[in-house]
C-alpha positions in Angstrom: -8.7 -8.5 -1.5 -5.2 -7.2 -1.5 -3.8 -3.9 -2.2 -1.9 -2.4 -5.1 1.2 -0.2 -4.6 3.1 1.7 -7.3 6.8 2.1 -6.8 7.8 5.6 -8.0 10.8 7.8 -7.7 13.5 9.5 -9.9 15.6 7.3 -12.2 18.4 5.3 -10.5 17.2 5.4 -6.9 16.8 1.6 -6.6 13.1 1.1 -7.6 13.6 -1.9 -9.9 16.2 -3.4 -7.6 13.7 -3.2 -4.8 10.9 -4.6 -7.0 13.0 -7.5 -8.0 13.9 -8.2 -4.4 10.4 -7.9 -3.1 8.9 -10.1 -5.7 11.9 -12.4 -5.8 12.1 -12.1 -9.6 14.3 -10.6 -12.2 11.3 -9.3 -14.2 12.4 -5.6 -13.8 15.6 -4.8 -15.5 17.9 -3.0 -13.1 20.6 -0.9 -14.7 22.6 2.3 -14.2 20.9 4.6 -16.7 17.7 6.6 -16.7 14.4 5.1 -17.9 15.7 1.6 -17.6 12.0 0.7 -16.8 9.7 1.5 -19.7 6.7 -0.7 -19.4 5.4 -1.1 -15.8 6.3 -4.5 -14.2 3.7 -6.1 -11.9 4.4 -8.7 -9.3 2.4 -10.4 -6.5 4.1 -11.3 -3.2 2.8 -13.2 -0.2 2.2 -11.0 2.9 4.3 -12.4 5.7 2.2 -13.1 8.9 3.5 -15.1 11.8 -0.2 -15.8 12.8 -0.8 -17.7 9.6 2.3 -19.8 10.1 1.1 -20.6 13.7 -2.4 -21.6 12.5 -0.9 -23.8 9.8 1.2 -25.6 12.4 -1.8 -26.2 14.6 -4.4 -27.2 11.9 -2.0 -28.9 9.5 -4.1 -28.2 6.3 -3.5 -29.5 2.8 -2.9 -25.9 1.7 -1.8 -22.6 3.2 -2.7 -19.4 1.4 -1.3 -16.0 2.6 -2.8 -12.6 1.7 -1.3 -11.1 -1.5 0.3 -7.7 -2.1 0.5 -6.4 -5.7 3.5 -4.2 -6.5 3.9 -2.2 -9.7 7.3 -1.0 -10.8 6.7 2.3 -12.5 9.4 4.1 -14.6 11.4 7.0 -13.1 9.8 10.4 -13.2 11.8 13.5 -14.0 11.1 17.3 -14.0 8.6 18.1 -16.6 6.9 14.6 -16.6 3.5 16.3 -16.4 4.4 18.0 -19.7 5.6 14.8 -21.3 9.3 15.0 -20.4 11.2 11.8 -20.0 8.7 9.0 -20.6 5.9 11.4 -19.5 2.2 11.0 -19.1 1.9 7.2 -19.6 3.6 6.8 -16.2 1.3 9.2 -14.5 -1.6 7.0 -15.8 0.1 4.0 -14.3 0.3 5.7 -10.9 -3.4 6.6 -11.2 -4.3 2.9 -11.2 -2.7 2.2 -7.8 -4.1 2.3 -4.3 -1.0 3.8 -2.7 2.4 5.1 -3.7 5.7 3.6 -2.5 8.1 6.5 -3.1 11.7 5.3 -3.2 14.3 7.9 -2.3 18.0 7.5 -2.7 19.6 7.9 0.7 23.1 6.7 -0.1 26.2 8.0 -1.8 27.9 6.1 -4.6 30.0 7.7 -7.3 29.5 4.6 -9.5 25.7 5.2 -9.7 24.5 8.2 -11.7 22.0 10.6 -10.1 19.9 12.5 -12.6 20.1 15.7 -10.5 23.9 15.4 -9.9 23.8 15.0 -6.1 22.1 13.0 -3.3 19.2 15.0 -1.8 16.1 12.9 -1.0 14.0 15.9 0.0 14.6 17.6 -3.3 13.9 14.4 -5.1 10.6 13.9 -3.3 9.5 17.4 -4.1 10.4 17.0 -7.8 8.1 13.9 -8.1 5.3 15.4 -5.9 5.4 18.7 -7.9 4.9 16.8 -11.1 2.0 14.8 -9.7 0.4 18.0 -8.3 0.8 19.8 -11.7 -0.9 16.8 -13.4 -3.7 16.8 -10.9 -4.3 20.5 -11.3 -4.4 20.3 -15.1 -6.9 17.4 -14.9 -9.1 19.2 -12.4 -9.3 22.8 -13.5 -11.4 22.3 -16.6 -13.8 20.0 -14.7 -14.0 22.5 -11.8 -14.8 25.5 -14.2 -17.5 23.5 -15.9 -19.1 22.4 -12.6 -19.1 26.0 -11.3 -21.1 27.2 -14.3 -23.7 24.4 -13.8 -23.8 24.9 -10.0 -25.4 28.3 -10.5 -28.6 26.4 -11.2 -30.3 25.6 -7.9 -31.6 22.3 -9.3 -28.2 20.9 -10.2 -27.3 19.2 -7.0 -24.6 17.0 -8.7 -22.7 20.1 -9.9 -22.9 21.7 -6.5 -21.5 18.6 -4.9 -18.6 18.6 -7.4 -17.8 22.2 -6.7 -18.0 21.6 -2.9 -15.4 18.7 -3.3 -13.2 20.2 -5.9 -12.9 23.8 -4.8 -10.7 23.2 -1.7 -8.6 20.7 -3.7 -8.0 23.2 -6.5 -7.0 25.9 -3.9 -4.6 23.5 -2.2 -3.0 22.4 -5.5 -2.5 26.0 -6.6 -0.7 26.6 -3.3 1.6 23.7 -3.9 -0.1 21.3 -1.6 -1.2 17.7 -2.5 -4.9 16.9 -2.9 -5.0 14.7 0.2 -4.7 17.7 2.5 -8.1 18.9 1.2 -9.9 15.6 1.3 -13.5 15.8 2.6 -14.5 14.6 6.0 -14.9 10.8 6.1 -18.4 11.2 7.6 -19.5 13.0 4.4 -20.2 9.8 2.4 -21.4 11.6 -0.8 -18.4 13.9 -0.9 -16.0 11.0 -0.2 -17.5 9.1 -3.1 -17.1 12.1 -5.4 -13.5 12.6 -4.2 -12.6 9.0 -5.0 -14.0 9.3 -8.5 -11.7 12.2 -9.2 -8.7 9.7 -9.3 -6.2 12.3 -8.3 -2.5 11.3 -8.1 -1.8 13.3 -4.9 -4.9 11.9 -3.1 -3.2 8.6 -2.7 -1.4 7.7 0.6 2.4 7.8 0.4 5.0 5.5 2.0 8.5 6.9 1.7 11.1 4.2 1.4 14.6 5.4 2.3 17.0 3.2 0.2 20.2 3.3 2.3 23.6 1.6 1.9 24.2 -1.7 3.7 26.1 -0.1 6.6 23.1 2.2 7.4 20.3 -0.4 7.1 19.9 -0.9 10.9 20.6 2.6 12.0 19.6 4.9 9.2 21.6 8.0 8.2 21.3 11.8 7.9 19.4 11.5 4.6 16.8 9.0 6.1 16.4 11.2 9.1 15.4 14.2 6.9 12.9 12.0 5.1 11.3 10.8 8.4 10.8 14.4 9.4 9.1 15.1 6.1 6.9 12.1 6.5 5.9 13.1 10.0 4.9 16.6 8.9 2.8 15.1 6.1 1.2 12.3 8.2 2.8 9.9 5.7 4.6 6.6 6.3 8.4 6.0 6.1 10.6 3.0 6.4 14.4 2.4 6.0 15.6 -0.5 3.8 18.6 -1.4 1.8 17.6 -2.7 -1.7 21.1 -4.3 -1.9 20.4 -6.3 1.2 16.9 -7.2 0.1 18.5 -8.6 -3.1 20.7 -10.8 -1.1 17.8 -12.0 1.2 15.8 -12.9 -1.9 18.5 -15.4 -2.9 18.3 -17.3 0.5 15.7 -20.0 0.4 16.0 -21.4 4.0 14.0 -19.3 6.5 16.5 -19.9 9.4 19.4 -18.8 7.2 17.4 -15.6 6.3 16.9 -14.9 10.0 20.5 -15.5 10.8 21.6 -13.2 7.9 19.3 -10.4 9.1 20.5 -10.8 12.7 24.1 -10.5 11.6 23.3 -7.1 10.1 21.4 -6.0 13.3 18.0 -6.3 11.5 14.9 -7.8 13.1 12.9 -8.1 9.9 13.2 -7.8 6.1 12.4 -4.7 4.1 9.4 -6.5 2.7 7.9 -7.0 6.2 8.5 -3.3 7.0 6.8 -2.2 3.7 3.9 -4.6 4.2 3.3 -3.4 7.8 3.6 0.3 6.9 1.4 -0.2 3.8 -1.3 -1.9 5.8 -1.3 0.9 8.4 -1.4 3.5 5.6 -4.4 2.0 3.9 -6.2 1.0 7.0 -6.0 -2.8 6.2 -6.4 -5.7 8.6 -6.5 -9.5 8.3 -9.0 -12.2 9.1 -8.5 -16.0 8.8 -10.4 -19.1 7.7 -9.1 -22.4 8.8 -10.0 -26.0 8.0 -8.4 -29.3 7.0 -8.3 -28.4 3.3 -6.9 -24.8 3.7 -5.8 -22.2 6.2 -6.0 -18.8 4.5 -5.5 -15.1 5.3 -7.9 -12.5 3.9 -7.3 -8.8 3.8 -10.1 -6.3 4.6 -10.6 -2.6 5.2 -10.6 -1.8 8.9 -14.1 -1.1 10.1 -15.8 -3.5 7.7 -18.8 -5.4 8.8 -19.2 -9.2 8.7 -21.2 -9.4 5.4 -18.7 -7.2 3.5 -15.8 -9.5 4.8 -17.8 -12.5 3.7 -18.1 -11.0 0.2 -14.3 -10.9 -0.1 -14.5 -14.7 -0.4 -17.5 -14.8 -2.7 -20.3 -12.4 -3.5 -22.8 -15.1 -2.7 -21.5 -15.1 0.9 -22.4 -11.5 1.3 -25.7 -11.6 -0.6 -27.0 -14.6 1.5 -25.2 -13.8 4.7 -26.9 -15.3 7.8 -24.2 -15.1 10.5 -20.5 -15.6 11.2 -19.1 -18.1 13.7 -16.2 -16.2 15.1 -13.2 -17.0 17.3 -10.4 -14.6 18.1 -6.9 -15.7 17.0 -5.6 -15.5 20.6 -8.4 -17.8 21.9 -7.8 -20.3 19.1 -4.1 -20.5 20.0 -4.9 -20.7 23.7 -7.4 -23.5 23.5 -5.9 -25.3 20.6 -8.8 -26.1 18.4 -12.2 -25.0 17.2 -14.0 -27.6 19.3 -12.1 -26.6 22.4 -13.0 -23.0 21.8 -16.7 -24.0 21.5 -16.5 -25.9 24.7 -14.9 -23.0 26.5 -17.6 -20.6 25.2 -15.1 -18.7 23.1 -16.9 -19.2 19.7 -19.3 -16.2 19.1 -22.2 -16.0 16.7 -22.0 -12.6 15.1 -24.7 -10.9 12.9 -24.8 -8.4 10.1 -23.7 -5.4 12.2 -20.6 -7.1 13.6 -17.4 -5.1 12.8 -14.7 -7.7 12.0 -11.5 -7.4 14.1 -8.0 -8.0 13.1 -7.1 -11.7 13.7 -10.6 -13.0 13.8 -11.1 -16.5 12.6 -14.4 -16.6 10.6 -16.8 -19.3 9.4 -19.6 -17.7 7.4 -23.1 -19.2 7.2 -25.1 -18.1 4.2 -28.1 -19.0 2.0 -28.8 -17.9 -1.6 
């Protein structure tokens, strides 16, 4: 499994430029006028992971398959989008289909690039977009909430009572101008969490703020980015600094050493893609396990806390259905001892059962019978 992130923001903040750079395509038209993106563009990118590269060097397989990240470039929202302004509700529907929101904010000044609000103010821009999402959520929820409240008066209607229990604090939060995620049910309440997920609320999704700065500020940030980071911290959201212009240049460099040298010349340790991937994984609680053999070395993405049978099912449903056990080696042990056989000889291969919680970096070999 991978994860799906929707890139949102006001028009002309650099969304499509970032999308093109991240996916190394020119699928999304990037131009200096509002609503340049009309239909959402979708791209899949390989998740960079130095551990996968190391395993490939050691095992020398016929094929190396990284984990995948899906990115959707969604058209710019404007004030009144929830009422159909600009290109309106179709884009709210596009956001609804994603797992997380990458909210691109313009954190650079450039007289040659139009800003729909007339000035650069990323906090104002973020609030415009979030307000539209909250209005859309409230409108989608209020009718359902009222219907559930009427049914919940019957002591036998447990389903309606559950709906009211989940929706009531969310409706209250939205009416106060707060996103749905601040009123999410406790993770221990499985029934409530399932109901909450089924609501498909726009503001329930985790948010990663991407500060799109000028090239000179890519390594250090600027006053605009600093304000965004303060906002993200207050909301328990993620935030990264990138320069979409630099990412466009990186995308044109094929040689990895040249890419590294180019980044170093700008005072950068990693690309914007790497920053977004890491922040996105942390935001969604994702981790990686590996499978390795002479035919293929592959990275698999799973949700942190998943047990071995669930992780086996990511490869194929039969693996989960007929799960017997998982032969497991930690990545560090594999690198230290050099091979699967050497790990076995050193007693570093473990046989894990159905209750084993898979750890980030585990190397797995699933045994199953169907």
